[in-house]
Steps between C-alpha positions, in 0.01 A plus 500: 500500500638846408596765747207712627513827306365681807754362746762720664731204565790450262677172433775547760487283811412644844740600777488211746706644786671808639831350390370471143382863513844618611667293227266642235573856613874425535495650849588349840211379714644698790454827309138420408409410859692792649333757273155348557548531878609866495263769628307682229681831552824327402348350186314802359510876528229742384550649155332805353216439256256728322159543658241251386242684295161512665614325815758469772872541431666176392738342749807383309801327655858451386643152575834468679804372311452138612125499439558652157757228421269217603194643326697560179602133509139391558383705203777383270478133602123462517281790387700583185528132414225381260568143614385595850216748442271520199379861498141473383390743228253699711772631737689824432750731668843432648579178312856498364543418131724203591195331653301528177508362149686704240292797390258473793443821696307556822510879534196729521484537121482124448234480771291772336533324164301204638198730532522678165168553320304412816155657533461465878765497772501435875798629701570382854781592739608267780524710813838519678611201297860454620395566859250214477730244338578319824777266610255212457432602140872511425572169673211348304660608171818312582341197666166442325562659160866410441490181708788582736541335837337680793842587649639646177181694426485638853860622483448657156187679625694642796758633255237667277267663755520782752287504815292217358410665169651561159708822500483734204858544384604140557676335205263202512186696588358568154538134400337373818219757470421368154502138620301540821164431332630181338227280647203708379594703192540227235150365572360853508659582164352181350158584641511851354628369166189281475304825520724648227661742744871590509673517842839654579675601820779757502633445855197631695292638210242258361341571162214298351371586154226394263437545130132560579344842550355563847637178651347441844801464730309488832514123532861490383600762758334299779673183383844665504433662839396166651806318371737776609325515838566131554871580464482799738492776238243774439413725208553875538142616443609857420697377197242272339426604141226346285539654153329472164624640172339833415607857437830436679733218399555224754841504668704228670812605692471845346492372142216530250381147411243595237719371218679176411809623690519726807580867440575794724209741541524810282525718811810308614662531156435876509657519845810315381532731201467801730773373734731442201431849365577656839822296527617626160423859608693445825801385299508836322419721797662327798775299337573130485770467765301539823387208713144635497491494121634145504216392728240669281651340191502152656136543604405605147685206345332263746159629398586470130604139552144426614402566139734224382324235710171573323669535160397865462593671172607806703783319677781521242447870423497603867810292578682669212406847627611421854830347394581828325494672841650221715673614822862610493755438778601766749835546671353315798453188285871487416584548869254228602639250248857570609424471871279191485742312275784573743291385798401181319862412432578525872431161658374352173591142596260513795225705336475338157260223607246733662167616362585857596828498306316384189241770554768772522679359197180517294442858614851590389442343158176697463679822592774427246234456232386853579856638501565333164284762326747772609834321524489156334873433539504571875189285553633213288836495680344479846240246386766275346721527809219410741359216288848355447611502863205564736195312374246396767476128569166502679267226375122549498366281775 
């Protein structure tokens, strides 16, 4: 009998013991147990995050060095491995390309594409999603979904949670958040498909669409609420949207889904054009060497790149205009490159394996790319010297 097309389990065998988990992660058991036993304040520290629109500020945490190491290994060994987890096609957001088939994408554009040409749409938001993904949910993913031993799953759950819940900012958190409804979502998706409805979840945002005008979603909403409630989750009633095509085009994740492919709303395209126009004016009036101009330019280029994801015809022309006014280096950039390269050479043998050394090295290379526009020889000489003698040797965990 063929593999169930709606199963999360890959073909890889389960983790039968804590020893097997440590071997798979290529880390000592003592480190895993020591980190799991540490108080939470040693494992995570609060990190700044933008306010959550329409609700309370998001609490985001930065993992400690050891937690980051272990969680990176968990992601690389299990969640990015298609032999371990089969990422079902209704899940979107935060899935690395290595975990997917070639050409597959799970970003917001791909999610919106599933609902293109829909006539009716229901949008639901799971309230305080990460804060309600409990230790038991996470342990269940490892033990019941992936088939690990109770001891291995319990240890892994300790290493992925904070104060008994899933922390936003954890390396493993987005993957576990997507998997936590493993025992209800496949059946729900099948049930909705029988009704010719399309279901997607982008982390905590559920979208259900129909090709019928004036689809009655009341029963569907109750069904989803009941199933989520059985798992300890609730719907944010203030964010429920039941929409039917009319004078305004239907949108999913900010994209117009009235056509065969998602497009940015005209108002957003106008805003991007306006930002680009202002950036070009700033280049003439303020100059291209200030840090403020550089920030404005990077923001404009980031907005323009949104057009590329939806294959907008405006993208190429706006990129060309912005590149004509790209930032130029200041004297401070030359000083920065000189100083940081000197500091990186000091104690290189000890620093070269660290994440932070690689991060500084990449920043130096980016700064040299900027300097190249003014002094290509100087930039090339320093780049060649650093890449020949002081390359980072940090490996992605």
